[in-house]
Phi, psi and omega in degrees: 000133184283168177284148165263105194253133169255141187227120177256130188087031188294337183275350179280173182297318178292318179300317179295321179294318179296315180299318181295313181290324178296316179297318179296331181273359180092010176277160182242116176280096187272347180205130177227146176224123178266188184302317183296318181295323183289342178276354179253144182295336181259008186298333181247016184293338181279358184297321184301326181272358184278345181055044179283151175279331186197151176247127175252131183240120168227079189237257182209169178305317177291319178296326178302312182295320178295317181293319179297317179297320179293318178296320180295318180293325182271356182059045182248135175304148189233124176239131181221141172240016180292134180249178183081021183275160178235189185300325180295322178296316181290329175295319177296322178296317179296321179295319180293330182296345176285344185241331181221157172288133180228148178216121173241135176218135178288347180206126182254034177265134175299320181297320179291324177299319176292320178302317179300321177296318180295320178298315179298316180295318180293317180298320180294320183283324188269329178062206185280000176288344179241133177277141184248122177232132180242125180241126179239142182235128178221169180297162186294341184272352181290129189267331184262147178207138356291167182294156176300327179292319178298319177296320178297319179293322176296320178296321179299320179293319182294326180293337183261332183214118183305132179252145181270347181180168179219136176232155178245099182079168178221148174203158178078191182249125181274146179280342181227164177288168180303125181287151175293144175082359179282142173248126180247134178243134183232133182248134176238134181232134177169156175060215183241027182300124181290317178166117173240139177228124181243124178248118183252122169255110190249112179248185177277113177086357179200160176209154177239133179236125176247128188227136170233130177236129176263124181249357181207127183293342181299332182296326177287322179296319178297319179295321179296318178293323176297318178295321179298316179295323179296322188283334182298126179089355179280152177289161177303129179179168172262120182253163178239161180297332177299329176296325183293320185267356183298000000 
């Protein structure tokens, strides 16, 4: 039996991909909200009557809060891949997790989840003898930088090997050489690139490069639907995409 799916950000590229794949899989999109609806305080008021099994959100930082509040009011599990969030968004997510199952991931790709594991393993093994630089490339329309995935990869490295600092890009002339333990994130924007992430571990006389390239947006939609199916029936808590693939 298919999911009864509610979709926030349905008019966006990710929303359209999720709706298309969900329909092909036999799921029923019982409620959708596009950009215009999310800008209105009543735009998601119909969710409670839709009897959805789960709400998937790929909208905007403001849309995220509206969708989360609607899911919480309707007691519907919440899955989101919206990026550009701040501490207030994550505080709202943690508060909602006391009442409904919630899952936020900056990237719903199986390959990126594996990449994060590889980054953590490499950081633990190599330590501060190797400098860590993360370069991400996305299409010209992406508004946030660095990407949520790049931030996630930096976090994976920090959990395995203590870092002394983090910078986003470089410019000008530094008074000192690159410090040990620093993580640098660099954002490139242009064209229609769906998403490339390059993780460089740079040592003396050798380097390791870990790369993930997304060539089709459907892979993120498939991951989001997989996460939605995982969350249905789960108790209230905050889950991670790593839980889905475990």
